[in-house]
C-alpha positions in Angstrom: -24.4 -1.7 -52.4 -27.2 -1.0 -49.9 -30.4 0.3 -51.4 -30.7 3.1 -48.9 -27.1 4.1 -49.4 -27.6 4.2 -53.2 -30.8 6.3 -52.7 -28.9 8.8 -50.5 -26.1 9.2 -53.0 -28.6 9.5 -55.9 -30.6 12.2 -54.1 -27.4 14.1 -53.6 -26.4 13.6 -57.2 -29.8 14.8 -58.5 -29.7 17.8 -56.3 -26.3 18.7 -57.5 -27.3 18.2 -61.1 -30.4 20.3 -60.7 -28.3 23.1 -59.1 -25.7 22.9 -61.8 -28.4 23.2 -64.5 -29.8 26.3 -62.9 -26.3 27.6 -62.5 -25.6 27.2 -66.2 -28.9 28.8 -67.3 -28.5 31.9 -65.0 -24.9 32.5 -65.8 -24.7 32.2 -69.6 -24.1 35.9 -70.0 -21.0 35.7 -67.7 -17.4 35.6 -68.9 -15.8 32.6 -70.5 -13.8 32.0 -67.3 -17.1 31.4 -65.4 -18.4 29.2 -68.2 -15.1 27.3 -67.9 -15.7 26.8 -64.1 -19.3 25.6 -64.8 -18.0 23.2 -67.4 -15.5 21.8 -64.8 -18.3 21.4 -62.3 -20.4 19.5 -64.8 -17.4 17.4 -65.6 -17.0 16.5 -61.9 -20.7 15.8 -61.6 -20.7 13.3 -64.5 -17.5 11.8 -63.2 -19.4 11.2 -59.9 -22.3 9.6 -61.7 -19.9 7.3 -63.6 -18.4 6.2 -60.2 -21.9 5.5 -59.0 -22.9 3.5 -62.0 -19.7 1.5 -61.7 -20.5 0.7 -58.1 -17.5 2.7 -56.8 -19.5 4.3 -54.0 -16.6 5.7 -52.1 -15.3 7.7 -55.1 -18.8 8.8 -56.0 -19.4 10.1 -52.4 -16.1 11.9 -52.3 -16.8 13.5 -55.7 -20.2 14.7 -54.8 -18.9 16.0 -51.4 -16.4 18.2 -53.3 -19.1 19.7 -55.4 -21.3 20.5 -52.4 -20.6 23.9 -51.0 -20.8 24.0 -47.2 -23.6 26.4 -46.2 -26.6 26.1 -43.9 -28.6 24.5 -46.7 -26.2 21.7 -47.3 -25.0 21.0 -43.7 -27.6 18.2 -43.2 -26.3 16.5 -46.4 -22.7 16.7 -45.2 -23.8 15.3 -41.8 -25.7 12.5 -43.5 -22.6 11.6 -45.5 -20.5 11.5 -42.3 -23.1 9.3 -40.6 -22.9 7.0 -43.7 -19.2 6.6 -43.2 -19.6 5.9 -39.5 -22.3 3.3 -40.2 -19.9 1.5 -42.6 -17.2 1.5 -39.9 -15.1 4.2 -41.6 -14.9 6.3 -38.5 -11.7 8.2 -39.6 -13.6 9.5 -42.7 -16.6 10.4 -40.5 -14.4 12.2 -38.0 -12.5 14.2 -40.7 -15.8 15.3 -42.4 -17.5 16.3 -39.1 -14.4 18.1 -37.9 -14.3 20.1 -41.1 -17.9 21.1 -40.6 -17.3 21.8 -36.9 -14.5 24.2 -37.7 -16.7 26.5 -39.9 -17.2 29.8 -38.0 -20.1 30.9 -40.3 -22.6 28.3 -39.2 -25.2 29.0 -36.5 -24.8 27.8 -33.0 -27.7 25.3 -33.4 -26.0 23.7 -36.4 -22.6 23.7 -34.7 -24.1 21.9 -31.7 -25.7 19.4 -34.0 -22.3 18.7 -35.7 -20.7 18.5 -32.3 -23.0 15.7 -31.3 -22.3 13.8 -34.5 -18.6 14.2 -33.9 -19.0 12.8 -30.4 -20.8 9.8 -31.9 -17.9 9.4 -34.3 -15.4 9.3 -31.4 -17.6 6.9 -29.5 -17.8 4.6 -32.5 -14.0 4.8 -32.8 -13.5 3.9 -29.1 -12.1 7.4 -28.3 -14.3 7.7 -25.2 -12.3 10.5 -23.5 -12.7 12.8 -26.6 -16.4 12.0 -27.0 -16.9 12.7 -23.3 -15.3 16.2 -23.5 -17.6 17.2 -26.4 -20.7 15.8 -24.7 -20.0 17.4 -21.3 -19.7 20.8 -23.1 -22.8 20.1 -25.2 -24.7 19.2 -22.1 -24.1 22.7 -20.7 -24.9 24.8 -23.8 -27.2 23.0 -26.1 -31.0 23.0 -26.4 -33.0 20.4 -24.6 -33.3 17.9 -27.5 -29.6 17.8 -28.2 -28.8 17.9 -24.4 -31.0 14.8 -23.9 -29.2 13.0 -26.7 -25.8 14.0 -25.3 -26.8 12.7 -21.9 -27.9 9.4 -23.3 -24.5 9.0 -25.1 -22.6 10.1 -22.0 -24.4 7.3 -20.1 -23.4 4.8 -22.7 -19.8 5.8 -22.3 -19.9 5.5 -18.5 -21.6 2.1 -18.9 -18.8 0.9 -21.2 -16.2 2.2 -18.7 -18.1 1.0 -15.7 -18.1 4.5 -14.2 -21.2 4.0 -12.2 -21.0 7.1 -10.1 -20.8 9.2 -13.2 -23.7 7.3 -14.8 -25.8 8.0 -11.7 -24.9 11.7 -11.7 -26.0 12.1 -15.4 -29.1 10.1 -14.7 -30.1 12.7 -12.1 -30.6 15.4 -14.7 -34.3 16.5 -15.0 -34.5 15.5 -18.7 -33.7 11.8 -17.8 -34.9 11.1 -14.4 -38.6 11.0 -15.3 -38.1 8.5 -18.1 -39.3 5.1 -16.8 -36.6 3.0 -18.5 -33.9 5.3 -17.3 -35.2 5.0 -13.7 -34.9 1.3 -14.1 -31.4 1.6 -15.5 -30.5 3.9 -12.6 -31.4 1.1 -10.1 -29.0 -1.2 -12.0 -26.2 1.4 -11.7 -26.7 1.3 -7.9 -26.7 -2.5 -8.1 -23.4 -2.5 -10.0 -21.9 -0.2 -7.3 -23.2 -2.5 -4.6 -21.5 -5.5 -6.3 -18.3 -3.6 -6.4 -18.6 -2.8 -2.7 -19.3 -6.4 -1.9 -16.1 -7.5 -3.6 -14.3 -5.1 -1.2 -16.2 -6.6 1.8 -17.9 -3.2 2.4 -21.2 -4.8 3.4 -22.6 -1.8 5.3 -22.1 0.6 2.3 -23.5 -2.1 -0.1 -26.8 -2.3 1.9 -27.1 1.5 1.7 -26.5 1.4 -2.0 -29.1 -1.3 -2.5 -31.6 0.8 -0.7 -31.0 3.6 -3.2 -31.6 1.0 -6.0 -34.9 0.0 -4.5 -35.8 3.7 -3.9 -35.4 4.4 -7.6 -37.1 1.2 -8.7 -39.1 -0.7 -6.0 -39.5 -3.6 -8.5 -35.8 -4.0 -9.2 -35.4 -7.8 -9.0 -31.7 -7.5 -9.1 -31.6 -5.5 -5.9 -33.6 -8.2 -4.1 -31.3 -10.8 -5.5 -28.2 -9.1 -4.1 -29.9 -8.4 -0.8 -30.7 -12.1 -0.5 -27.0 -13.0 -1.2 -26.0 -10.6 1.6 -28.4 -12.3 4.0 -27.1 -15.7 3.0 -23.6 -14.6 3.8 -24.8 -13.5 7.2 -26.5 -17.0 7.6 -29.9 -15.3 7.8 -31.5 -18.0 5.6 -35.1 -17.4 6.4 -34.8 -13.7 5.5 -32.8 -14.6 2.3 -35.5 -17.1 1.2 -38.2 -14.4 1.7 -36.3 -12.0 -0.5 -35.7 -14.6 -3.2 -39.4 -15.5 -3.2 -40.3 -11.9 -3.8 -38.5 -12.0 -7.2 -40.8 -14.4 -9.0 -43.9 -12.8 -7.4 -43.0 -9.8 -9.7 -42.3 -12.1 -12.7 -42.9 -15.9 -12.5 -40.3 -16.5 -15.2 -37.7 -15.9 -12.5 -38.6 -19.1 -10.7 -36.0 -20.8 -12.8 -33.3 -18.4 -11.5 -34.2 -18.5 -7.8 -35.3 -22.1 -7.4 -31.9 -23.7 -7.2 -30.7 -21.2 -4.6 -34.0 -21.6 -2.6 -33.8 -25.4 -2.8 -30.4 -25.4 -1.0 -32.1 -24.0 2.2 -35.4 -25.8 2.4 -36.1 -29.2 4.0 -37.1 -32.0 1.6 -40.7 -31.7 2.6 -40.8 -27.9 2.2 -39.1 -28.2 -1.2 -41.7 -30.8 -2.3 -44.6 -28.6 -1.3 -43.0 -25.5 -2.9 -42.4 -27.4 -6.2 -45.9 -28.7 -6.2 -47.3 -25.2 -5.9 -45.0 -24.0 -8.7 -45.8 -26.9 -11.1 -49.5 -26.1 -10.7 -49.2 -22.5 -11.6 -45.8 -21.9 -13.3 -44.4 -25.2 -14.6 -40.9 -24.9 -16.0 -38.0 -27.1 -17.1 -36.2 -26.1 -13.9 -39.1 -27.0 -11.6 -39.7 -30.4 -13.3 -36.0 -31.2 -13.2 -35.7 -30.5 -9.5 -38.9 -32.4 -8.7 -37.7 -35.4 -10.8 -34.3 -35.3 -9.0 -36.0 -35.5 -5.6 -38.2 -38.4 -6.7 -35.2 -40.2 -8.1 -33.3 -39.8 -4.8 -36.3 -41.0 -2.8 -38.0 -43.6 -5.0 -35.7 -44.4 -7.9 -35.3 -43.7 -11.5 -38.5 -45.5 -12.7 -40.7 -43.2 -10.6 -38.8 -40.1 -11.8 -39.4 -41.1 -15.4 -43.1 -41.7 -14.7 -43.3 -38.2 -13.2 -41.6 -36.6 -16.2 -43.8 -38.6 -18.6 -46.9 -37.4 -16.7 -45.8 -33.8 -16.8 -45.1 -33.8 -20.5 -48.5 -35.4 -21.2 -50.3 -32.8 -19.1 -48.5 -29.9 -20.6 -48.8 -31.3 -24.1 -45.2 -30.3 -24.7 -41.9 -32.0 -24.7 -39.4 -30.1 -22.4 -36.3 -29.9 -24.6 -34.0 -28.9 -21.8 -34.9 -32.1 -19.9 -33.1 -34.4 -22.2 -29.8 -33.6 -20.6 -31.3 -33.9 -17.1 -32.7 -37.3 -18.0 -29.3 -38.6 -19.1 -27.8 -37.4 -15.9 -30.7 -38.7 -13.8 -30.3 -42.4 -14.6 -26.9 -43.9 -13.5 -27.8 -47.6 -14.0 -31.1 -47.8 -15.7 -33.1 -51.0 -16.0 -34.0 -52.1 -19.6 -37.5 -50.8 -19.2 -36.3 -47.4 -18.0 -33.6 -47.4 -20.8 -36.4 -48.0 -23.4 -38.4 -45.1 -22.0 -35.3 -42.9 -22.2 -34.7 -43.8 -25.8 -38.3 -43.0 -26.7 -38.3 -39.7 -25.0 -35.0 -38.6 -26.5 -36.1 -39.7 -29.9 -39.3 -37.6 -29.4 -37.1 -34.6 -28.4 -35.0 -35.0 -31.6 -38.0 -35.2 -33.9 -40.2 -32.6 -32.3 -37.7 -29.7 -32.3 -34.3 -28.8 -33.7 -34.1 -25.5 -31.7 -31.5 -24.9 -29.0 -32.8 -24.0 -25.6 -32.2 -20.4 -24.5 -32.2 -19.4 -20.9 -32.9 -15.7 -21.4 -34.9 -13.7 -24.0 -34.9 -9.9 -24.2 -38.5 -8.4 -24.0 -37.4 -5.4 -26.1 -35.4 -6.7 -29.0 -35.8 -10.5 -28.8 -32.1 -11.2 -28.2 -31.5 -14.7 -26.8 -28.8 -15.8 -24.5 -27.7 -19.1 -23.0 -26.4 -17.4 -19.8 -28.5 -18.0 -16.7 -28.4 -14.5 -15.4 -27.7 -11.3 -17.5 -29.0 -7.9 -16.4 -28.3 -5.8 -19.5 -29.1 -6.8 -23.0 -25.9 -6.9 -25.1 -27.9 -6.0 -28.3 -30.3 -3.2 -27.4 -28.5 -2.1 -24.2 -31.7 -2.0 -22.1 -31.5 -2.9 -18.5 -33.7 -5.5 -16.8 -35.4 -6.6 -20.0 -33.9 -10.1 -20.2 -36.3 -12.8 -18.9 -35.7 -16.5 -18.3 -37.2 -18.5 -21.2 -38.0 -21.5 -19.1 -41.8 -21.6 -18.6 -43.8 -24.3 -20.3 -47.2 -22.7 -20.1 -48.9 -19.3 -19.4 -48.8 -18.3 -15.7 -52.0 -17.3 -14.0 -51.6 -16.6 -10.3 -48.3 -15.8 -8.6 -47.2 -18.1 -5.8 -46.9 -16.6 -2.3 -44.1 -17.2 0.1 -44.2 -20.5 2.0 -42.0 -19.4 4.9 
């Protein structure tokens, strides 16, 4: 049984016990019928404690809930119990409890709105998005600012789940949300999602307009530049596309690992050598070393490629874990000397670290992913917080465009 869950139930139990004690003291002069009712209440109370001590938490909670009269003073306890059910995945119980509260006509509007929000959360947790949406839209029109903001955030989560990007954009335009920096960043991604849908429909003209909206809301949106570059590549405007791609790591050098393979396709061998040399001096990464080693192997052979990798690992005082696979692919018919080098490096890789390499890491919650590109964190749901986990040293100065 979770400690916080036990504490919550104990607090409720103690509160009920204290109330029953006061009830007995104040009502001793009443009739035997009332005393009989009090005795029944005490009996239920001790039954609840017995369930609790026997670790039968569901029975204990249900017993204490029966004893708690619904009034403005106990509503928060009822809501907390409902939230407890929801957190345990028992959404049906949470819905029944919150619906029971929501149907009480004697509660104030403020309390009713609070319960309505919790009921919407129950429906959301149960996957009943349409029912949650109806409650939240109504709440967004009548509630105070605090609850309205919470309802708008939950509405946006529903629209994200259902990929209703137009609706997500509409909600994001509300004055309570539009000045929040992280929501402005999310809004740019909603436009990017729309643009990608338009591109699949070959509506290039509308996609360009949508991407302008993304950059208007967040001028640093790397994803918008990425999609714009893809558009230019489709139009065979390679120089413009490379310029857009190179703008991305200028904002965050960790994105070199994402853009480098695409840029490499459209540079001459000499241009690519020069570009990689610049990157290796200021933002060395697994990807940059691998590309450079591949170029050297194609031009001067596997021995030279291994010498380059050995030099890089010595200068960085680190063993690039991801390069093990690249090394194995690099050498097709190694000489005995190269093979010996390969064995030594792979052995060093094995002994130096047992951690898997992750391509992306969320800057908000630390979530790690082995996908190369991911724009929304699956764990904390923030947009644009996943960064490539590919650099081998701290970056000092961003690299300017070479074309």
